[in-house]
N, C-alpha and C positions, 0 to 999 in steps of 0.2 A: 740462333743463340742470343739474339738481341732481346734485352728486357724492355719493359715499357720505358717511357721517358723519365721515370724516377731516377735513372742513372745520370741523366743530364742535370737534373736539379741537384742531386747529391754532390756530383763532381764540381758543379759551379760553386756551391757553398764552400767546398773544400779549397778550391783555388782562390776564391775571394779571401778566405782566411790566410792562406799561404802568402798571397801577394802582400798583404799588410806587413808580414814579417820579412819577406824577401827584399822589399825595396830598402829596408834599413840594415841589411845584412852585410857582413864583410864578404861573403860569398859572391854577391852581385856587385859590390863596390861601386855604387852609383856615383860617388864623388870622383873616383878615378875615371869612370866612363865619361862623365861630363867634361873632365879635363882632357879627353882625347883618346882614351883607351878603346881599342876595337874589341868587342866582346866575342867575335867569331874566332874559331879555332882553326889550326892548320889543316885538320882533316877535311872540313867542309870548304875552306878557302881554296884548296887545291882543285876541287871539283867545280866550284862556282866560277873561278877564273875572273875574267874582266867583266864586271857587271855595269860599268859606266854606260849611261844612256840607254839602259835596258829597262823594261817594265817587268817588275818582279812581284809575285804573290808569296807571302810568308804565312803558312798555315800554323796555327797553334803557337802564336808568337809570344805568349806570356805578357810581360809588361814592356816589351818592345825594344830591348837593347840590341838584339841581333838585327831587327828590322831597321832601326836607326843607324846601326853600323853600316848596313847596306846602302842606306840613303847617303851617308857620309862618303861612301865609295862611288857615288854618282848615279845610283839606280833610282828609278821612280818606284816606290814600294808601297804595297798594301799589306797590312798585317791583320790577321784574323785571330780572335780568341774568344772562348766561351765566357770568360770571367769579365764582368763589367767593371770590377775593381781594377783588374789588370789593364783594361782598355783605357780607363780614366787616367791611370798612372802613365801609360804610354803617350796619351795625348798631352799630358802635362810635361813630360820629357821632351816631346817634339817641339812644343812651344818654347821651352826653356833653351833648346838648342837651335831655335829658328829654322826648323826643318819641316814645318807644317805644309809647305808647298811641295815637298819631295816624299813625304810619308803620311799616309792616312791609315786610320785604324777602324776596323769594323767588329762590333761585338755580335757574334753568332757562333753556333756550333758548326763544325766542319761540314756536316752533311747538308745543312741549309744554306751554305755560303752562296750557291748559284742564285738563290732567291734575293740576295742582298747586294751582289756585285755583278755588274754588267760587262766588265772588261775581259779581254783575253790577254795572256801574258807570255813574255819570252821565256821566263823561268818560273817554275813553282818550287818552293823550298820548304823543308821542314827538318827539325833536328831535336834530338835528345829528349826522350821521355814523352813522346807524342802519341804514337799509334796504340800504345797500351791502354789508352783511355777510350778507344773506339772498338765497338763489338764487331763491325762488319767491314772487312777490308775491301770488298768489291764495291761497296758504296763509296768508300774513301777514294779508291782508285778512279772511279767514275767522275768524282769531283775534280781530280787532277787532270784527267783527260778532257773534261769540259773546259777547263780554264786555259790549258796550254794551246798556244798557237802552233800550227804546223811548222816544223823546224825548231820548235822550242825544246827545253830540257827540264826534267824533274830531277832535283838534287836532294838527297836525304842522307843525314848521318844520325845514328841512333844507338842506344845501348843494345848490345847483342842479346837476342832472346835466351841464350844460355844463362846469362846473368840472372834472369827472372825465375829460374828454376830453384834458386837457393833461398834459404831463410834469410832474414835480415842481417845475420852475422856470418853468413857463408860457412856455416858448420855442417849443414845437411841439405840434401836435395828435398825440397818441400813441395814443389809444384811441377806439373807436367810441362814439358817443352811445347806440347801441342795445345791448341785452343779447345779445351774440353769443357770449360764452364766459365761463367763470370766469377771473378775473385772479389768477393764482397768482404771488406775489412773495416773494422773500427780503428782508425788511424790516430796516432798521437804524435805531436811534434812535426817537424819537416826537415828535409835534407840540409837546410842551411842552419838549423838549430833544433837538434833532437830533444832538447829540454823545453822547447816552447810549449805553452799550454794549449796549443791547437788540438781540438778533438773533433773528428768528423768521420762520416761514413764515406768510403771510396768504392767505386766500381772499376775494375780493370780486367784486361784480357791478355793472355799470352798469345803471341803470334809467331809461329815458326817462319824461318826465312823462306821456305817454299811457298807458304801462303802469301807472303808479301810480294814476292817476285811474280808469282802466278797472277795475282790480282792486277798488277800493273801491265803485264804482257797481254792479259785479256782485253785491255783497252787499246791494244795495238802499239804500245810503247816498246821501244827496243832498248835492251840493256847494253850500255856502252862500257861502263866501269863498275867493278865490284871489288871492294877491299874489306879486309877484316884486321882488327888491331887488338893487341894483347894488353892494352891500357885504356884508362879513361882520362880525358883531358880535364875532367872535373872531379873534385874530391867530394862526391855526393853519396858514397857508400860507406858502410861500417867496415872496420878491420882492414883499412888501407895503409899502404906505405907509399911514399913519394920518392921518385927518382927523376931528377931533371925536369920537374914540372909535369910528370906523368904519374898517374896513380894506379897502383896494382893491389889486388887482394893479397894480403900477407899469406905466404905459404903457397900461393898459386902463381907467382910471378912467371910470366912467359908461358904459362900452361892454359890460361883461361881466355877465350875470346871475350872482350869487353865492349867493343864498339864495332859496328860495320858502317859502311858508307857506299852509296852507289849513285850512278848518273844514268838516267834514261833519256832517250830521244824520241820525239814525236815526228814520224815521217811526214814529208811534204805531200 
């Protein structure tokens, strides 16, 4: 189902445009982050546990807030992202925060990361809105298996694939739960500002949980923890209501899985 590399070019253009908006948004709150806020959420923090003095790879890191949060927690972190605009912003933040010795950033797509990074890592991490931009999960899982040291862990939190079945306003089921085709859309705006004048083509893919888990176990990784949540820690969808810092789709509170998280182990 993988298209030619036009999908990489189109998605890079999209995320370069989004980054320019995101770094100045209330959603990402860069001033608060620079003042000390940790951008990581309880869901993933409970699985990452103590990262101090570990070597960690963060795939699809956007402009680096989570990567730098991990560096603040004592990890030695490498962040990877397709967007050169995002990587430039991440490097600027790292310099401003005096974390350049603890955090480095590499601009490349996930599949080509082994050609750009020679290290092996105690933990590989990715979160929220990542694998939907990737057509082939077996190639993705092979990258994770390549980078993990024996005895290491892969930690992931992401929006539940059921969420991606709906139209943008959660009124109808518009897309298949299964990976049946590339979803090629002309997008406008972004989740931090739906009225932004960003216009670009996006390529994405829906991946059922069975495909995600099977791709990782095919690499010999062992599932240790799997959790599902009925809320999003981010207000990035339409038609949401907020309760105690958690965001639900109005009318579906407590009924719709919105996030999943898991932790895999690479045997010794």
